C-alpha positions in Angstrom: -20.4 -70.8 16.9 -18.7 -73.8 18.4 -18.7 -72.2 21.8 -22.4 -71.6 21.6 -23.0 -75.1 20.4 -21.2 -76.6 23.4 -23.0 -74.3 25.8 -26.4 -75.0 24.3 -26.0 -78.7 24.0 -24.8 -78.9 27.6 -27.7 -76.9 28.8 -25.5 -74.0 30.3 -26.2 -71.3 27.7 -27.4 -67.9 29.0 -28.3 -64.7 27.3 -25.0 -62.9 28.1 -23.2 -65.7 26.3 -25.1 -64.8 23.1 -24.3 -61.1 23.6 -20.6 -61.8 24.0 -20.5 -64.1 20.9 -22.4 -61.5 18.9 -19.9 -58.8 20.0 -16.9 -60.9 19.1 -18.4 -61.8 15.7 -18.9 -58.1 15.1 -15.2 -57.4 15.8 -14.2 -60.0 13.3 -16.8 -58.8 10.7 -15.4 -55.3 10.5 -12.1 -56.7 9.3 -13.4 -59.7 7.3 -16.0 -58.1 5.1 -14.1 -55.2 3.6 -11.0 -57.4 3.0 -13.1 -60.2 1.5 -15.0 -57.9 -0.8 -11.8 -56.1 -2.0 -10.0 -59.4 -2.4 -12.1 -60.3 -5.4 -10.0 -58.0 -7.6 -6.9 -60.0 -6.7 -8.4 -63.3 -7.6 -9.3 -62.4 -11.2 -8.0 -60.0 -13.8 -9.6 -56.7 -14.8 -11.5 -58.2 -17.7 -13.4 -60.6 -15.4 -13.7 -58.3 -12.4 -17.3 -57.1 -13.0 -18.7 -60.6 -13.3 -16.6 -61.9 -10.4 -17.9 -59.0 -8.2 -21.5 -59.9 -9.2 -21.0 -63.6 -8.4 -19.3 -62.8 -5.1 -22.1 -60.4 -4.1 -24.7 -62.9 -5.2 -23.0 -65.6 -3.1 -22.7 -63.4 -0.1 -26.2 -62.1 -0.2 -27.7 -65.5 -0.9 -25.9 -67.0 2.1 -27.4 -64.2 4.3 -30.9 -65.4 3.4 -30.4 -69.1 2.8 -28.6 -69.4 6.1 -31.6 -68.4 8.3 -33.8 -70.7 6.2 -31.5 -73.7 6.8 -31.1 -72.7 10.5 -34.9 -72.5 10.9 -35.3 -76.0 9.5 -32.5 -77.4 11.7 -33.8 -75.7 14.8 -37.3 -77.1 14.2 -35.9 -80.6 13.3 -32.9 -81.2 15.6 -32.6 -78.2 17.9 -30.6 -75.0 18.3 -27.4 -76.5 19.7 -27.0 -78.8 16.6 -27.6 -75.8 14.3 -24.8 -73.9 16.1 -22.5 -77.0 15.7 -23.2 -77.2 12.0 -22.5 -73.5 11.6 -19.2 -73.9 13.3 -18.1 -76.9 11.3 -19.1 -75.2 8.1 -16.0 -72.9 8.5 -13.8 -75.9 7.6 -14.5 -75.4 3.9 -13.5 -71.7 3.5 -10.5 -72.1 5.9 -9.3 -75.0 3.8 -9.7 -73.0 0.6 -7.7 -70.1 2.0 -4.9 -72.4 3.0 -4.8 -74.1 -0.4 -4.6 -70.8 -2.4 -1.5 -70.3 -4.5 -0.6 -66.7 -3.6 1.9 -66.3 -6.4 -0.9 -66.6 -9.0 -3.0 -63.7 -7.5 -3.4 -60.5 -9.5 -1.4 -58.0 -7.4 -3.2 -54.7 -6.8 -1.2 -51.6 -5.8 -2.0 -50.8 -2.2 -2.1 -47.3 -0.8 0.7 -46.7 1.7 -0.2 -46.5 5.3 -0.5 -43.0 6.7 -2.5 -40.6 8.8 -5.8 -39.3 7.5 -6.7 -42.3 5.4 -10.2 -42.6 6.9 -10.8 -38.9 6.2 -9.4 -39.3 2.7 -11.8 -42.2 2.0 -14.8 -40.2 3.3 -13.8 -37.2 1.1 -13.5 -39.5 -1.9 -17.0 -40.9 -1.4 -18.5 -37.5 -0.8 -17.2 -36.2 -4.1 -18.7 -39.1 -6.1 -22.5 -38.9 -6.4 -22.8 -42.4 -7.8 -21.1 -43.7 -4.6 -22.6 -41.5 -1.9 -26.2 -41.8 -3.0 -25.9 -45.6 -3.6 -24.6 -46.0 0.0 -27.4 -43.7 1.3 -30.0 -45.8 -0.5 -28.6 -49.0 0.8 -28.5 -47.5 4.3 -32.2 -46.6 4.2 -33.3 -50.0 2.8 -31.0 -52.0 5.1 -32.1 -50.1 8.2 -35.9 -50.2 7.6 -36.6 -52.7 4.9 -34.2 -55.6 5.5 -35.2 -56.4 9.1 -36.8 -59.7 8.0 -36.2 -61.5 11.4 -38.4 -58.9 13.1 -41.1 -58.8 10.4 -41.3 -62.5 9.5 -41.3 -63.7 13.1 -44.1 -61.2 13.9 -46.2 -62.4 11.0 -45.6 -66.1 11.9 -46.5 -65.7 15.5 -48.9 -62.7 15.8 -50.7 -62.5 12.4 -51.0 -66.1 11.3 -50.4 -67.9 14.6 -48.3 -70.5 12.9 -45.1 -70.6 14.9 -41.5 -71.6 13.9 -42.6 -73.8 10.9 -44.2 -70.8 9.1 -41.1 -68.7 9.9 -38.9 -71.3 8.3 -41.2 -71.5 5.3 -41.1 -67.7 4.8 -37.3 -67.7 4.9 -37.0 -70.7 2.6 -39.2 -69.1 0.0 -37.3 -65.8 0.3 -34.1 -67.8 -0.2 -35.5 -69.3 -3.4 -36.3 -65.9 -4.7 -32.8 -64.6 -3.6 -31.0 -67.4 -5.5 -33.1 -66.6 -8.6 -32.2 -62.9 -8.2 -28.5 -63.7 -7.7 -28.4 -65.7 -11.0 -30.2 -63.0 -12.8 -27.8 -60.4 -11.5 -24.7 -62.4 -12.4 -26.2 -63.1 -15.9 -26.9 -59.4 -16.4 -23.2 -58.5 -16.1 -23.6 -54.8 -15.9 -24.6 -52.8 -12.8 -26.7 -49.8 -13.7 -28.0 -47.3 -11.2 -31.4 -47.3 -13.0 -31.7 -51.1 -12.3 -30.8 -50.4 -8.6 -33.5 -47.7 -8.3 -36.1 -49.8 -10.1 -35.4 -52.8 -7.9 -35.5 -50.8 -4.8 -38.9 -49.3 -5.8 -40.2 -52.8 -6.6 -38.9 -54.1 -3.3 -40.6 -51.4 -1.2 -43.9 -51.8 -3.2 -43.9 -55.6 -2.6 -43.4 -55.2 1.1 -46.4 -52.9 1.2 -48.5 -55.4 -0.7 -47.3 -58.3 1.4 -48.2 -56.4 4.6 -51.8 -56.5 3.5 -51.9 -60.2 2.5 -55.0 -61.8 4.1 -53.9 -65.4 4.0 -50.7 -67.2 5.0 -50.2 -68.9 1.6 -50.4 -65.5 -0.2 -47.9 -63.9 2.2 -45.6 -66.9 1.7 -45.7 -66.7 -2.1 -44.9 -63.0 -2.0 -41.6 -63.9 -0.3 -40.3 -65.2 -3.6 -40.4 -61.9 -5.6 -39.4 -60.0 -2.5 -36.3 -62.2 -2.4 -35.6 -61.5 -6.1 -35.9 -57.8 -5.7 -33.9 -57.6 -2.5 -31.0 -59.6 -4.1 -31.1 -57.4 -7.1 -30.7 -54.4 -4.9 -27.9 -55.9 -2.9 -25.9 -57.3 -5.8 -26.3 -54.2 -8.1 -25.3 -51.8 -5.3 -22.3 -53.9 -4.3 -21.1 -54.3 -7.9 -21.7 -50.6 -8.8 -19.7 -49.5 -5.8 -16.7 -51.7 -6.5 -16.7 -51.0 -10.3 -16.9 -47.2 -9.7 -14.0 -47.1 -7.1 -10.3 -46.7 -7.8 -8.4 -49.9 -6.7 -6.3 -47.9 -4.2 -9.5 -46.7 -2.5 -11.6 -49.8 -2.8 -10.8 -51.2 0.7 -11.8 -48.0 2.5 -14.9 -47.5 0.3 -16.0 -51.1 0.8 -15.5 -50.7 4.6 -17.8 -47.7 4.6 -20.3 -49.5 2.4 -20.3 -52.7 4.5 -20.6 -50.6 7.7 -23.8 -49.0 6.4 -25.2 -52.2 4.9 -24.5 -54.5 7.8 -24.8 -51.9 10.5 -28.2 -50.7 9.3 -30.3 -53.7 10.3 -29.1 -53.7 14.0 -29.7 -50.0 14.2 -33.2 -50.3 12.6 -34.3 -53.4 14.5 -35.3 -51.6 17.7 -37.2 -49.0 15.6 -39.1 -51.4 13.4 -39.6 -53.7 16.4 -41.2 -50.8 18.4 -43.5 -50.0 15.4 -44.4 -53.6 15.0 -45.1 -54.1 18.7 -47.1 -50.8 19.0 -49.0 -50.8 15.7 -48.9 -54.4 14.6 -46.9 -56.5 12.2 -48.7 -55.3 9.2 -48.0 -51.6 10.0 -44.4 -52.3 10.7 -43.8 -54.2 7.4 -45.7 -51.6 5.4 -43.7 -48.8 7.1 -40.4 -50.5 6.1 -41.6 -50.9 2.5 -42.7 -47.3 2.4 -39.3 -46.0 3.6 -37.5 -48.2 1.0 -39.7 -47.0 -1.9 -39.6 -43.4 -0.8 -35.8 -43.4 -0.5 -35.5 -45.1 -4.0 -37.8 -42.5 -5.6 -36.1 -39.5 -4.0 -32.5 -40.7 -4.7 -33.5 -41.7 -8.2 -34.7 -38.1 -8.8 -31.5 -36.7 -7.3 -29.2 -38.9 -9.4 -31.3 -38.0 -12.5 -30.8 -34.3 -11.7 -27.0 -34.8 -11.1 -26.7 -36.7 -14.4 -28.8 -34.0 -16.2 -31.5 -36.6 -17.1 -35.2 -36.3 -17.6 -38.1 -38.8 -17.3 -39.3 -40.1 -20.7 -42.6 -41.9 -21.1 -43.5 -43.5 -24.4 -44.1 -46.7 -26.4 -41.6 -49.1 -27.8 -42.7 -52.0 -30.0 -46.2 -51.7 -28.7 -45.2 -51.7 -25.0 -45.1 -48.7 -22.6 -41.6 -47.6 -21.8 -40.5 -45.4 -18.9 -36.8 -44.4 -18.7 -34.5 -41.5 -18.0 -32.9 -39.9 -21.1 -30.3 -37.0 -21.3 -31.8 -33.5 -21.3 -31.5 -31.5 -24.4 -29.2 -28.5 -24.1 -30.9 -25.1 -24.3 -28.5 -24.0 -27.1 -29.6 -27.0 -29.1 -33.3 -26.0 -28.7 -32.6 -22.4 -29.6 -33.3 -21.4 -33.3 -30.3 -21.2 -35.5 -28.9 -17.7 -35.9 
Protein backbone atom coordinates (compact mmCIF):
# COMPACT_ATOMS: atom_id res chain seq x y z
CA UNK A 1 0.00 0.00 0.00
CA UNK A 2 2.80 2.42 0.83
CA UNK A 3 4.61 1.55 -2.40
CA UNK A 4 1.47 2.27 -4.41
CA UNK A 5 1.03 5.52 -2.50
CA UNK A 6 4.54 6.69 -3.41
CA UNK A 7 4.13 5.65 -7.05
CA UNK A 8 0.70 7.27 -7.36
CA UNK A 9 1.57 10.54 -5.61
CA UNK A 10 4.76 10.85 -7.69
CA UNK A 11 2.84 10.24 -10.91
CA UNK A 12 4.83 7.12 -11.88
CA UNK A 13 2.23 4.43 -11.21
CA UNK A 14 1.46 1.96 -14.01
CA UNK A 15 -0.95 -0.93 -14.36
CA UNK A 16 1.72 -3.58 -13.86
CA UNK A 17 2.60 -2.00 -10.49
CA UNK A 18 -0.97 -2.68 -9.34
CA UNK A 19 -0.79 -6.27 -10.62
CA UNK A 20 2.46 -6.93 -8.73
CA UNK A 21 1.06 -5.39 -5.54
CA UNK A 22 -2.13 -7.45 -5.81
CA UNK A 23 -0.11 -10.65 -6.34
CA UNK A 24 2.12 -9.92 -3.34
CA UNK A 25 -0.90 -9.17 -1.19
CA UNK A 26 -2.43 -12.48 -2.24
CA UNK A 27 0.69 -14.36 -1.12
CA UNK A 28 0.46 -12.69 2.29
CA UNK A 29 -3.29 -13.29 2.55
CA UNK A 30 -3.04 -17.08 2.16
CA UNK A 31 -0.93 -17.16 5.33
CA UNK A 32 -2.52 -14.30 7.24
CA UNK A 33 -6.22 -15.15 7.03
CA UNK A 34 -6.27 -18.79 8.20
CA UNK A 35 -3.79 -17.97 10.98
CA UNK A 36 -5.76 -14.92 12.09
CA UNK A 37 -9.08 -16.75 12.05
CA UNK A 38 -7.72 -19.72 14.01
CA UNK A 39 -5.85 -17.46 16.45
CA UNK A 40 -9.15 -16.38 18.01
CA UNK A 41 -9.33 -19.65 19.96
CA UNK A 42 -5.96 -18.82 21.60
CA UNK A 43 -7.09 -15.35 22.66
CA UNK A 44 -10.13 -16.46 24.67
CA UNK A 45 -11.22 -19.53 26.60
CA UNK A 46 -13.64 -22.17 25.36
CA UNK A 47 -16.58 -20.53 27.12
CA UNK A 48 -16.14 -17.30 25.17
CA UNK A 49 -15.06 -18.81 21.86
CA UNK A 50 -18.39 -18.64 20.04
CA UNK A 51 -19.01 -14.97 20.85
CA UNK A 52 -15.38 -14.12 20.07
CA UNK A 53 -15.58 -15.88 16.71
CA UNK A 54 -18.79 -13.98 15.93
CA UNK A 55 -17.22 -10.64 16.84
CA UNK A 56 -14.03 -11.42 14.90
CA UNK A 57 -16.04 -12.45 11.84
CA UNK A 58 -18.21 -9.36 12.15
CA UNK A 59 -15.14 -7.13 12.40
CA UNK A 60 -13.47 -8.80 9.42
CA UNK A 61 -16.53 -8.70 7.19
CA UNK A 62 -17.45 -5.15 8.22
CA UNK A 63 -13.96 -3.97 7.30
CA UNK A 64 -14.29 -5.53 3.82
CA UNK A 65 -17.35 -3.37 3.17
CA UNK A 66 -16.53 -0.27 5.21
CA UNK A 67 -13.07 -0.06 3.64
CA UNK A 68 -14.27 0.48 0.06
CA UNK A 69 -16.79 3.05 1.30
CA UNK A 70 -14.08 5.05 3.08
CA UNK A 71 -11.74 4.62 0.12
CA UNK A 72 -14.41 5.90 -2.24
CA UNK A 73 -14.89 9.01 -0.13
CA UNK A 74 -11.12 9.61 0.06
CA UNK A 75 -10.61 9.05 -3.67
CA UNK A 76 -13.39 11.55 -4.41
CA UNK A 77 -12.14 14.05 -1.82
CA UNK A 78 -8.33 13.95 -1.86
CA UNK A 79 -7.29 11.43 -4.54
CA UNK A 80 -6.16 7.83 -4.93
CA UNK A 81 -2.58 8.32 -3.75
CA UNK A 82 -3.63 9.67 -0.37
CA UNK A 83 -6.10 6.79 0.02
CA UNK A 84 -3.22 4.32 -0.51
CA UNK A 85 -1.13 6.25 2.02
CA UNK A 86 -3.88 6.12 4.66
CA UNK A 87 -4.26 2.39 4.04
CA UNK A 88 -0.57 1.78 4.55
CA UNK A 89 -0.37 3.86 7.73
CA UNK A 90 -3.42 2.10 9.16
CA UNK A 91 -1.30 -1.05 9.63
CA UNK A 92 0.54 0.68 12.49
CA UNK A 93 -2.40 -0.14 14.79
CA UNK A 94 -2.57 -3.94 14.34
CA UNK A 95 1.24 -4.26 14.25
CA UNK A 96 1.47 -2.38 17.55
CA UNK A 97 -1.19 -4.60 19.11
CA UNK A 98 0.63 -7.76 18.05
CA UNK A 99 3.92 -6.51 19.49
CA UNK A 100 2.24 -5.59 22.81
CA UNK A 101 0.52 -8.98 23.27
CA UNK A 102 1.46 -10.98 26.37
CA UNK A 103 2.08 -14.41 24.87
CA UNK A 104 2.18 -16.15 28.26
CA UNK A 105 -1.50 -15.29 28.82
CA UNK A 106 -2.73 -16.95 25.61
CA UNK A 107 -4.88 -20.09 25.80
CA UNK A 108 -2.62 -22.74 24.30
CA UNK A 109 -4.27 -24.98 21.71
CA UNK A 110 -2.76 -28.36 20.95
CA UNK A 111 -1.34 -28.26 17.45
CA UNK A 112 -1.25 -31.15 15.05
CA UNK A 113 2.34 -32.31 14.42
CA UNK A 114 3.76 -31.54 11.01
CA UNK A 115 3.70 -34.44 8.59
CA UNK A 116 2.94 -35.56 5.08
CA UNK A 117 -0.63 -35.74 3.85
CA UNK A 118 -2.02 -33.01 6.11
CA UNK A 119 -3.76 -31.25 3.24
CA UNK A 120 -5.35 -34.51 2.13
CA UNK A 121 -6.35 -35.24 5.72
CA UNK A 122 -8.01 -31.82 5.99
CA UNK A 123 -9.96 -32.31 2.77
CA UNK A 124 -11.07 -35.78 3.91
CA UNK A 125 -12.18 -34.32 7.25
CA UNK A 126 -14.31 -31.65 5.58
CA UNK A 127 -15.76 -34.11 3.06
CA UNK A 128 -17.00 -36.32 5.89
CA UNK A 129 -18.84 -33.50 7.68
CA UNK A 130 -21.99 -32.34 5.81
CA UNK A 131 -22.35 -29.23 7.97
CA UNK A 132 -18.87 -28.16 6.85
CA UNK A 133 -18.78 -29.14 3.20
CA UNK A 134 -22.21 -27.72 2.34
CA UNK A 135 -21.57 -24.49 4.21
CA UNK A 136 -18.33 -24.01 2.27
CA UNK A 137 -20.10 -24.85 -1.01
CA UNK A 138 -22.84 -22.30 -0.27
CA UNK A 139 -20.31 -19.59 0.58
CA UNK A 140 -18.46 -20.46 -2.63
CA UNK A 141 -21.52 -19.90 -4.81
CA UNK A 142 -22.52 -16.68 -3.05
CA UNK A 143 -18.97 -15.32 -2.95
CA UNK A 144 -18.35 -16.09 -6.61
CA UNK A 145 -21.57 -14.73 -8.09
CA UNK A 146 -23.31 -12.60 -5.47
CA UNK A 147 -20.53 -10.71 -3.67
CA UNK A 148 -18.93 -9.02 -6.67
CA UNK A 149 -20.15 -5.61 -5.54
CA UNK A 150 -17.33 -3.59 -7.17
CA UNK A 151 -18.52 -4.89 -10.57
CA UNK A 152 -22.23 -4.47 -9.89
CA UNK A 153 -22.20 -1.13 -8.08
CA UNK A 154 -19.78 0.58 -10.43
CA UNK A 155 -21.90 -0.56 -13.39
CA UNK A 156 -25.07 0.83 -11.79
CA UNK A 157 -23.36 4.10 -10.85
CA UNK A 158 -21.93 4.68 -14.34
CA UNK A 159 -24.19 2.91 -16.83
CA UNK A 160 -27.65 2.77 -15.23
CA UNK A 161 -27.88 6.01 -13.25
CA UNK A 162 -25.00 7.95 -14.90
CA UNK A 163 -23.98 9.33 -11.50
CA UNK A 164 -20.24 8.58 -11.32
CA UNK A 165 -17.93 8.02 -8.36
CA UNK A 166 -20.12 9.90 -5.90
CA UNK A 167 -23.00 7.42 -6.33
CA UNK A 168 -20.58 4.49 -6.09
CA UNK A 169 -19.33 5.83 -2.75
CA UNK A 170 -22.91 6.32 -1.59
CA UNK A 171 -23.82 2.72 -2.46
CA UNK A 172 -20.82 1.36 -0.56
CA UNK A 173 -21.45 3.64 2.42
CA UNK A 174 -25.07 2.54 2.79
CA UNK A 175 -24.08 -1.11 2.39
CA UNK A 176 -21.47 -0.60 5.10
CA UNK A 177 -24.16 0.81 7.40
CA UNK A 178 -26.25 -2.30 6.82
CA UNK A 179 -23.20 -4.52 7.33
CA UNK A 180 -22.43 -2.96 10.69
CA UNK A 181 -26.04 -3.50 11.76
CA UNK A 182 -25.85 -7.10 10.58
CA UNK A 183 -22.57 -7.59 12.44
CA UNK A 184 -24.03 -6.35 15.72
CA UNK A 185 -27.11 -8.54 15.28
CA UNK A 186 -24.94 -11.59 14.53
CA UNK A 187 -22.73 -11.01 17.57
CA UNK A 188 -25.80 -10.45 19.76
CA UNK A 189 -27.42 -13.65 18.47
CA UNK A 190 -24.57 -15.73 19.90
CA UNK A 191 -25.47 -19.01 18.20
CA UNK A 192 -24.71 -19.88 14.58
CA UNK A 193 -27.50 -22.04 13.18
CA UNK A 194 -27.54 -23.40 9.67
CA UNK A 195 -31.19 -22.44 9.24
CA UNK A 196 -30.24 -18.81 9.89
CA UNK A 197 -27.50 -19.12 7.27
CA UNK A 198 -29.90 -20.58 4.68
CA UNK A 199 -32.61 -17.99 5.40
CA UNK A 200 -30.10 -15.11 5.21
CA UNK A 201 -28.69 -16.43 1.93
CA UNK A 202 -32.19 -16.69 0.45
CA UNK A 203 -33.00 -13.17 1.59
CA UNK A 204 -29.71 -11.86 0.21
CA UNK A 205 -30.35 -13.36 -3.23
CA UNK A 206 -33.93 -12.14 -3.30
CA UNK A 207 -32.89 -8.59 -2.38
CA UNK A 208 -30.30 -8.50 -5.15
CA UNK A 209 -32.98 -9.49 -7.65
CA UNK A 210 -35.32 -6.78 -6.33
CA UNK A 211 -32.53 -4.16 -6.37
CA UNK A 212 -31.67 -5.03 -9.97
CA UNK A 213 -35.11 -3.79 -11.00
CA UNK A 214 -35.03 -0.57 -8.94
CA UNK A 215 -36.14 2.27 -11.27
CA UNK A 216 -34.63 5.16 -9.30
CA UNK A 217 -31.21 5.80 -7.80
CA UNK A 218 -32.60 6.60 -4.33
CA UNK A 219 -34.49 3.31 -4.14
CA UNK A 220 -31.47 1.32 -5.30
CA UNK A 221 -29.33 3.11 -2.71
CA UNK A 222 -31.78 2.37 0.12
CA UNK A 223 -31.82 -1.32 -0.79
CA UNK A 224 -28.07 -1.43 -0.15
CA UNK A 225 -28.79 -1.28 3.60
CA UNK A 226 -30.77 -4.56 3.90
CA UNK A 227 -28.43 -6.19 1.37
CA UNK A 228 -25.57 -5.28 3.71
CA UNK A 229 -27.46 -6.74 6.69
CA UNK A 230 -28.15 -10.05 4.95
CA UNK A 231 -24.67 -10.35 3.43
CA UNK A 232 -23.07 -9.81 6.84
CA UNK A 233 -25.42 -12.35 8.42
CA UNK A 234 -24.36 -14.91 5.81
CA UNK A 235 -20.66 -14.20 6.31
CA UNK A 236 -20.63 -14.17 10.11
CA UNK A 237 -22.94 -17.17 10.49
CA UNK A 238 -20.94 -19.27 8.02
CA UNK A 239 -17.60 -18.38 9.60
CA UNK A 240 -18.84 -19.01 13.13
CA UNK A 241 -20.52 -22.26 12.19
CA UNK A 242 -17.36 -23.56 10.51
CA UNK A 243 -15.12 -22.75 13.45
CA UNK A 244 -17.48 -24.08 16.12
CA UNK A 245 -18.03 -27.35 14.22
CA UNK A 246 -14.31 -28.05 13.71
CA UNK A 247 -11.93 -29.86 16.04
CA UNK A 248 -9.18 -27.51 17.32
CA UNK A 249 -6.41 -29.63 15.76
CA UNK A 250 -8.07 -29.32 12.32
CA UNK A 251 -9.22 -25.70 12.57
CA UNK A 252 -6.27 -24.17 10.73
CA UNK A 253 -6.62 -26.45 7.70
CA UNK A 254 -10.40 -26.14 7.58
CA UNK A 255 -10.25 -22.35 7.86
CA UNK A 256 -7.60 -22.25 5.13
CA UNK A 257 -9.98 -24.11 2.82
CA UNK A 258 -12.90 -21.91 3.85
CA UNK A 259 -10.99 -18.67 3.31
CA UNK A 260 -9.65 -19.92 -0.02
CA UNK A 261 -13.21 -20.49 -1.23
CA UNK A 262 -14.58 -17.30 0.33
CA UNK A 263 -11.85 -14.89 -0.73
CA UNK A 264 -10.98 -16.70 -3.96
CA UNK A 265 -14.55 -16.84 -5.21
CA UNK A 266 -14.92 -13.16 -6.01
CA UNK A 267 -11.82 -12.89 -8.24
CA UNK A 268 -12.88 -16.05 -10.08
CA UNK A 269 -16.44 -14.81 -10.53
CA UNK A 270 -15.54 -11.23 -11.42
CA UNK A 271 -14.76 -11.94 -15.12
CA UNK A 272 -17.94 -14.03 -15.41
CA UNK A 273 -20.31 -11.49 -13.87
CA UNK A 274 -18.39 -8.73 -15.64
CA UNK A 275 -19.04 -10.40 -19.00
CA UNK A 276 -22.72 -10.87 -18.18
CA UNK A 277 -22.95 -7.22 -17.08
CA UNK A 278 -21.20 -5.93 -20.20
CA UNK A 279 -23.18 -8.16 -22.56
CA UNK A 280 -26.67 -8.02 -21.07
CA UNK A 281 -26.54 -4.95 -18.85
CA UNK A 282 -25.99 -4.15 -15.19
CA UNK A 283 -29.54 -5.12 -14.19
CA UNK A 284 -29.22 -8.57 -15.76
CA UNK A 285 -25.83 -9.14 -14.13
CA UNK A 286 -27.04 -8.16 -10.66
CA UNK A 287 -30.21 -10.24 -11.02
CA UNK A 288 -28.18 -13.25 -12.19
CA UNK A 289 -25.90 -13.00 -9.16
CA UNK A 290 -28.89 -12.86 -6.84
CA UNK A 291 -30.58 -15.78 -8.61
CA UNK A 292 -27.48 -17.97 -8.23
CA UNK A 293 -27.23 -17.10 -4.51
CA UNK A 294 -30.92 -17.81 -3.84
CA UNK A 295 -30.90 -21.05 -5.85
CA UNK A 296 -27.77 -22.31 -4.08
CA UNK A 297 -29.31 -21.51 -0.69
CA UNK A 298 -32.55 -23.30 -1.55
CA UNK A 299 -30.87 -26.42 -2.93
CA UNK A 300 -28.31 -26.70 -0.11
CA UNK A 301 -31.02 -26.05 2.47
CA UNK A 302 -33.00 -29.01 1.10
CA UNK A 303 -29.85 -31.16 1.04
CA UNK A 304 -29.03 -30.35 4.68
CA UNK A 305 -32.65 -30.99 5.66
CA UNK A 306 -32.49 -34.40 4.02
CA UNK A 307 -29.15 -35.22 5.64
CA UNK A 308 -30.54 -34.16 9.02
CA UNK A 309 -33.79 -36.11 8.47
CA UNK A 310 -35.86 -32.93 8.65
CA UNK A 311 -39.09 -31.91 6.96
CA UNK A 312 -40.62 -28.53 6.19
CA UNK A 313 -43.35 -27.48 8.61
CA UNK A 314 -45.78 -24.66 7.82
CA UNK A 315 -48.19 -23.47 10.51
CA UNK A 316 -49.25 -20.66 12.82
CA UNK A 317 -47.64 -19.56 16.06
CA UNK A 318 -49.28 -16.89 18.20
CA UNK A 319 -51.26 -15.64 15.26
CA UNK A 320 -48.26 -15.44 12.89
CA UNK A 321 -47.30 -17.79 10.05
CA UNK A 322 -44.29 -19.95 10.86
CA UNK A 323 -42.13 -21.88 8.41
CA UNK A 324 -39.43 -24.14 9.82
CA UNK A 325 -37.74 -27.52 9.53
CA UNK A 326 -38.69 -30.12 12.14
CA UNK A 327 -37.47 -33.73 12.66
CA UNK A 328 -39.27 -36.35 10.60
CA UNK A 329 -41.31 -38.87 12.53
CA UNK A 330 -39.94 -42.35 12.38
CA UNK A 331 -42.02 -44.89 10.53
CA UNK A 332 -42.11 -47.21 13.51
CA UNK A 333 -43.61 -44.42 15.57
CA UNK A 334 -46.35 -43.93 12.97
CA UNK A 335 -47.15 -47.65 12.77
CA UNK A 336 -50.05 -48.87 14.93
CA UNK A 337 -49.10 -50.56 18.14
CA UNK A 338 -49.03 -54.35 17.94
